[in-house]
Backbone as JSON Lines, residues from 0, in Angstrom:
{"i":0,"aa":"X","n":[-12.24,-34.46,-68.76],"ca":[-11.78,-35.72,-68.55],"c":[-11.63,-35.92,-67.0]}
{"i":1,"aa":"X","n":[-12.29,-37.12,-66.5],"ca":[-12.09,-37.47,-65.18],"c":[-11.1,-38.01,-64.67]}
{"i":2,"aa":"X","n":[-10.32,-37.74,-63.73],"ca":[-8.98,-38.43,-63.13],"c":[-9.22,-39.61,-62.82]}
{"i":3,"aa":"X","n":[-8.22,-40.55,-63.11],"ca":[-8.23,-42.16,-62.61],"c":[-8.31,-41.56,-61.22]}
{"i":4,"aa":"X","n":[-8.87,-42.77,-60.63],"ca":[-8.8,-42.88,-58.89],"c":[-7.69,-44.12,-58.57]}
{"i":5,"aa":"X","n":[-7.28,-44.57,-59.88],"ca":[-6.8,-46.34,-59.49],"c":[-5.23,-45.9,-60.31]}
{"i":6,"aa":"X","n":[-4.1,-46.46,-59.38],"ca":[-3.1,-46.4,-60.6],"c":[-2.25,-47.76,-60.0]}
{"i":7,"aa":"X","n":[-1.36,-47.93,-61.19],"ca":[-0.81,-49.13,-60.84],"c":[0.68,-48.8,-60.71]}
{"i":8,"aa":"X","n":[1.39,-49.41,-59.35],"ca":[2.6,-48.68,-59.13],"c":[3.36,-50.04,-58.69]}
{"i":9,"aa":"X","n":[4.85,-50.22,-59.7],"ca":[5.59,-51.14,-59.06],"c":[5.13,-52.27,-59.42]}
{"i":10,"aa":"X","n":[4.75,-52.81,-60.78],"ca":[3.97,-53.89,-61.32],"c":[5.32,-54.97,-61.24]}
{"i":11,"aa":"X","n":[5.09,-55.88,-60.85],"ca":[6.01,-57.16,-60.79],"c":[5.59,-58.0,-62.04]}
{"i":12,"aa":"X","n":[4.51,-58.39,-62.4],"ca":[4.22,-59.15,-63.34],"c":[2.62,-59.01,-63.85]}
{"i":13,"aa":"X","n":[2.57,-59.17,-64.96],"ca":[1.09,-58.56,-65.42],"c":[0.93,-59.87,-66.11]}
{"i":14,"aa":"X","n":[-0.35,-60.47,-65.65],"ca":[-0.86,-61.78,-66.38],"c":[-2.41,-61.72,-66.66]}
{"i":15,"aa":"X","n":[-2.6,-61.94,-68.02],"ca":[-3.76,-61.96,-68.66],"c":[-4.14,-63.51,-69.15]}
{"i":16,"aa":"X","n":[-5.51,-63.45,-68.82],"ca":[-6.27,-64.81,-69.3],"c":[-7.88,-64.56,-69.62]}
{"i":17,"aa":"X","n":[-7.97,-65.15,-71.0],"ca":[-9.24,-64.86,-71.6],"c":[-10.03,-66.0,-71.2]}
{"i":18,"aa":"X","n":[-11.27,-65.94,-70.82],"ca":[-12.19,-67.29,-71.06],"c":[-13.25,-67.15,-72.03]}
{"i":19,"aa":"X","n":[-12.97,-67.98,-73.06],"ca":[-13.63,-67.62,-74.33],"c":[-15.01,-68.27,-74.45]}
{"i":20,"aa":"X","n":[-15.25,-69.22,-73.27],"ca":[-16.57,-69.89,-72.98],"c":[-17.45,-68.87,-72.38]}
{"i":21,"aa":"X","n":[-16.78,-68.52,-71.38],"ca":[-17.65,-67.76,-70.47],"c":[-17.52,-66.36,-71.04]}
{"i":22,"aa":"X","n":[-16.54,-65.8,-72.04],"ca":[-16.38,-64.54,-72.32],"c":[-16.23,-63.42,-71.29]}
{"i":23,"aa":"X","n":[-14.87,-64.09,-70.51],"ca":[-14.56,-63.1,-69.25],"c":[-13.0,-63.29,-69.49]}
{"i":24,"aa":"X","n":[-12.47,-61.76,-69.31],"ca":[-11.34,-61.28,-69.13],"c":[-10.66,-61.13,-67.62]}
{"i":25,"aa":"X","n":[-9.71,-61.86,-67.45],"ca":[-8.78,-62.08,-66.39],"c":[-7.82,-60.99,-66.23]}
{"i":26,"aa":"X","n":[-7.41,-60.2,-65.38],"ca":[-6.27,-59.29,-65.55],"c":[-5.45,-59.64,-64.23]}
{"i":27,"aa":"X","n":[-4.33,-59.95,-64.05],"ca":[-3.82,-59.89,-62.64],"c":[-2.44,-59.45,-62.69]}
{"i":28,"aa":"X","n":[-2.24,-58.13,-61.68],"ca":[-1.3,-57.55,-61.19],"c":[-0.31,-58.33,-60.27]}
{"i":29,"aa":"X","n":[0.88,-59.02,-60.97],"ca":[1.79,-60.1,-60.01],"c":[0.8,-61.34,-60.13]}
{"i":30,"aa":"X","n":[1.38,-62.14,-59.54],"ca":[1.07,-63.65,-59.73],"c":[-0.23,-63.85,-59.13]}
{"i":31,"aa":"X","n":[-1.11,-64.37,-59.85],"ca":[-2.76,-64.4,-59.71],"c":[-2.87,-65.22,-58.27]}
{"i":32,"aa":"X","n":[-3.59,-64.07,-57.38],"ca":[-4.12,-64.91,-56.15],"c":[-5.32,-64.12,-56.14]}
{"i":33,"aa":"X","n":[-6.02,-65.0,-54.9],"ca":[-7.21,-64.74,-54.4],"c":[-7.37,-63.2,-53.97]}
{"i":34,"aa":"X","n":[-8.26,-62.4,-54.09],"ca":[-8.6,-61.25,-53.47],"c":[-9.01,-61.49,-52.35]}
{"i":35,"aa":"X","n":[-9.18,-60.44,-51.22],"ca":[-9.75,-60.59,-49.85],"c":[-10.92,-59.91,-49.83]}
{"i":36,"aa":"X","n":[-11.11,-59.06,-51.09],"ca":[-12.02,-57.86,-51.2],"c":[-12.33,-57.69,-52.61]}
{"i":37,"aa":"X","n":[-13.65,-57.2,-52.87],"ca":[-13.66,-56.7,-54.45],"c":[-14.64,-55.69,-54.49]}
{"i":38,"aa":"X","n":[-14.56,-54.86,-55.71],"ca":[-15.81,-53.97,-55.78],"c":[-16.12,-54.16,-57.15]}
{"i":39,"aa":"X","n":[-17.7,-53.95,-57.32],"ca":[-17.98,-54.11,-58.6],"c":[-18.16,-52.83,-59.28]}
{"i":40,"aa":"X","n":[-17.55,-52.37,-60.24],"ca":[-18.03,-50.91,-60.75],"c":[-19.52,-50.77,-61.69]}
{"i":41,"aa":"X","n":[-19.83,-49.78,-62.09],"ca":[-20.97,-49.29,-62.65],"c":[-21.21,-49.88,-64.24]}
{"i":42,"aa":"X","n":[-19.98,-50.48,-64.62],"ca":[-19.83,-51.22,-65.79],"c":[-19.87,-52.59,-65.9]}
{"i":43,"aa":"X","n":[-19.78,-53.18,-64.32],"ca":[-19.71,-54.41,-64.27],"c":[-18.36,-55.17,-63.87]}
{"i":44,"aa":"X","n":[-17.45,-54.32,-64.17],"ca":[-15.93,-54.61,-64.28],"c":[-15.79,-55.2,-62.66]}
{"i":45,"aa":"X","n":[-15.08,-56.06,-61.98],"ca":[-14.69,-56.25,-60.98],"c":[-13.38,-56.24,-60.6]}
{"i":46,"aa":"X","n":[-13.02,-55.44,-59.76],"ca":[-11.6,-54.97,-59.07],"c":[-11.46,-55.73,-57.85]}
{"i":47,"aa":"X","n":[-10.19,-56.39,-57.67],"ca":[-10.17,-57.43,-56.73],"c":[-9.22,-56.79,-55.71]}
{"i":48,"aa":"X","n":[-9.02,-56.87,-54.53],"ca":[-8.25,-56.44,-53.56],"c":[-7.73,-57.51,-52.81]}
{"i":49,"aa":"X","n":[-6.62,-57.3,-52.27],"ca":[-5.78,-57.72,-51.29],"c":[-5.24,-56.97,-50.31]}
{"i":50,"aa":"X","n":[-6.15,-56.82,-48.9],"ca":[-5.87,-55.47,-48.19],"c":[-5.93,-54.08,-49.37]}
{"i":51,"aa":"X","n":[-5.14,-53.18,-48.88],"ca":[-5.37,-52.1,-49.8],"c":[-4.51,-52.01,-51.31]}
{"i":52,"aa":"X","n":[-4.2,-53.22,-51.55],"ca":[-3.55,-53.11,-53.24],"c":[-4.6,-54.21,-53.97]}
{"i":53,"aa":"X","n":[-4.62,-53.64,-55.23],"ca":[-5.09,-54.02,-56.37],"c":[-4.73,-55.55,-56.96]}
{"i":54,"aa":"X","n":[-5.04,-56.39,-57.08],"ca":[-4.69,-57.46,-57.56],"c":[-5.25,-57.79,-58.68]}
{"i":55,"aa":"X","n":[-6.45,-57.35,-58.94],"ca":[-6.63,-58.15,-60.55],"c":[-8.1,-57.42,-60.53]}
{"i":56,"aa":"X","n":[-8.31,-57.39,-62.2],"ca":[-9.67,-56.91,-62.59],"c":[-10.34,-58.08,-63.35]}
{"i":57,"aa":"X","n":[-11.91,-58.02,-63.68],"ca":[-12.34,-59.17,-63.9],"c":[-13.4,-58.35,-64.48]}
{"i":58,"aa":"X","n":[-12.92,-58.63,-66.03],"ca":[-14.08,-57.86,-67.26],"c":[-15.2,-58.77,-67.73]}
{"i":59,"aa":"X","n":[-16.06,-59.17,-67.48],"ca":[-17.27,-59.69,-68.15],"c":[-17.62,-59.21,-69.45]}
{"i":60,"aa":"X","n":[-18.23,-60.22,-69.94],"ca":[-18.75,-60.06,-71.76],"c":[-17.57,-59.38,-72.3]}
{"i":61,"aa":"X","n":[-16.46,-59.6,-72.27],"ca":[-15.16,-58.73,-72.59],"c":[-15.42,-58.68,-74.29]}
{"i":62,"aa":"X","n":[-15.91,-59.75,-74.92],"ca":[-15.82,-59.95,-76.68],"c":[-16.75,-58.85,-77.26]}
{"i":63,"aa":"X","n":[-18.1,-59.18,-76.29],"ca":[-19.08,-58.24,-76.75],"c":[-19.0,-57.01,-76.75]}
{"i":64,"aa":"X","n":[-18.51,-56.44,-75.28],"ca":[-18.17,-55.1,-75.12],"c":[-17.16,-54.78,-76.1]}
{"i":65,"aa":"X","n":[-16.26,-55.35,-76.52],"ca":[-15.2,-54.89,-77.33],"c":[-15.73,-54.73,-78.65]}
{"i":66,"aa":"X","n":[-16.24,-55.57,-79.18],"ca":[-16.95,-55.7,-80.42],"c":[-18.01,-54.64,-81.03]}
{"i":67,"aa":"X","n":[-18.95,-54.38,-79.39],"ca":[-19.74,-52.84,-79.76],"c":[-18.99,-51.54,-79.89]}
{"i":68,"aa":"X","n":[-17.84,-51.67,-78.91],"ca":[-17.15,-50.53,-78.81],"c":[-16.4,-50.45,-80.27]}
{"i":69,"aa":"X","n":[-15.79,-51.13,-80.72],"ca":[-15.2,-50.85,-81.81],"c":[-16.05,-50.9,-83.57]}
{"i":70,"aa":"X","n":[-17.14,-51.28,-83.32],"ca":[-18.07,-51.32,-84.47],"c":[-17.83,-52.2,-84.98]}
């Protein structure tokens, strides 16, 4: 199994919000803030950064993907 390149340390607050209309899951590490940069992964998940710190993850088509994965 591949080793994860991303880790979360010293988590102050975890904020999770689901937009049912757009089927998007938003996860923020700490208070929700706008990132200064982002990276789209191969699976269309967006990782948001503020400097070197990961501040959030956006997962599009969350329900669709979950239902497909869970069968």
